C-alpha positions in Angstrom: 108.4 77.3 -190.6 105.9 75.4 -192.7 105.0 73.1 -189.8 104.1 76.1 -187.6 101.9 77.4 -190.4 100.2 74.0 -190.8 99.7 73.9 -187.0 97.9 77.2 -187.2 95.8 76.3 -190.1 94.8 73.0 -188.5 94.0 74.9 -185.2 91.6 77.3 -187.1 89.9 74.4 -188.9 89.3 72.6 -185.6 88.0 75.7 -184.0 85.6 76.3 -186.9 84.3 72.7 -186.5 83.7 73.3 -182.8 81.9 76.5 -183.6 79.6 74.9 -186.1 80.7 77.2 -189.0 81.5 76.1 -192.5 85.1 77.3 -193.3 86.9 77.8 -196.6 90.6 78.7 -196.4 91.8 81.0 -199.2 95.4 80.7 -200.3 97.6 81.5 -197.2 100.7 83.6 -198.2 103.8 84.5 -196.2 104.6 88.2 -195.9 107.6 89.9 -194.3 107.0 92.8 -191.9 109.5 94.5 -189.7 111.9 91.5 -190.0 109.2 89.1 -189.0 107.4 86.5 -191.1 103.6 86.6 -191.0 101.1 84.3 -192.6 98.3 86.2 -194.2 95.2 84.0 -194.5 91.7 84.7 -195.9 88.8 82.7 -194.7 85.2 82.5 -195.8 82.8 81.3 -193.2 79.1 80.5 -193.3 76.6 79.7 -190.6 74.0 81.4 -188.4 74.8 84.9 -187.3 75.5 83.9 -183.7 77.9 81.2 -184.8 79.7 83.4 -187.3 80.1 86.2 -184.8 81.2 83.7 -182.1 83.9 82.3 -184.4 85.1 85.8 -185.4 85.4 86.5 -181.6 87.5 83.3 -181.3 89.7 84.6 -184.1 90.3 87.8 -182.2 91.5 85.8 -179.1 93.6 82.9 -180.6 96.8 82.1 -178.8 99.0 83.5 -181.6 100.4 86.9 -182.3 97.8 88.0 -184.8 95.7 90.8 -186.2 92.4 90.8 -188.1 93.1 92.8 -191.3 89.5 92.8 -192.6 86.1 91.5 -191.8 83.0 91.6 -193.9 79.7 89.9 -192.8 76.7 89.6 -195.1 73.4 87.9 -194.9 73.1 85.2 -197.5 69.6 84.0 -196.7 67.1 84.1 -193.7 69.4 81.9 -191.5 72.8 81.9 -193.3 75.4 84.6 -192.9 78.8 84.7 -194.6 81.9 86.4 -193.3 85.1 87.1 -195.2 88.0 87.5 -192.9 91.7 88.2 -193.5 94.0 87.5 -190.6 97.8 88.0 -190.3 99.6 85.7 -187.9 103.1 85.6 -186.7 103.3 81.8 -186.6 106.7 81.7 -184.9 105.6 83.8 -181.8 103.0 82.5 -179.4 101.4 84.9 -176.9 102.2 83.7 -173.4 
């Protein structure tokens, strides 16, 4: 449902703030797979390498049934790294 999707998006934004990374959400879309509805979301994050890597690790362990579809990390300047991440989440199923 839409509220589950919004809960997920809010959760990720809160985690990004806690991690100290700048986060941009790129057009979440719903996709059907094997009779389940997934939310596919692209994120662009910026910060120090350790913060970006730390946040990506958090994404891999969120309490949702999810899978990272792609990850691309590039150095922007001496201290700033940018990661482009696409994650698919089954927002109706939480991992127990």
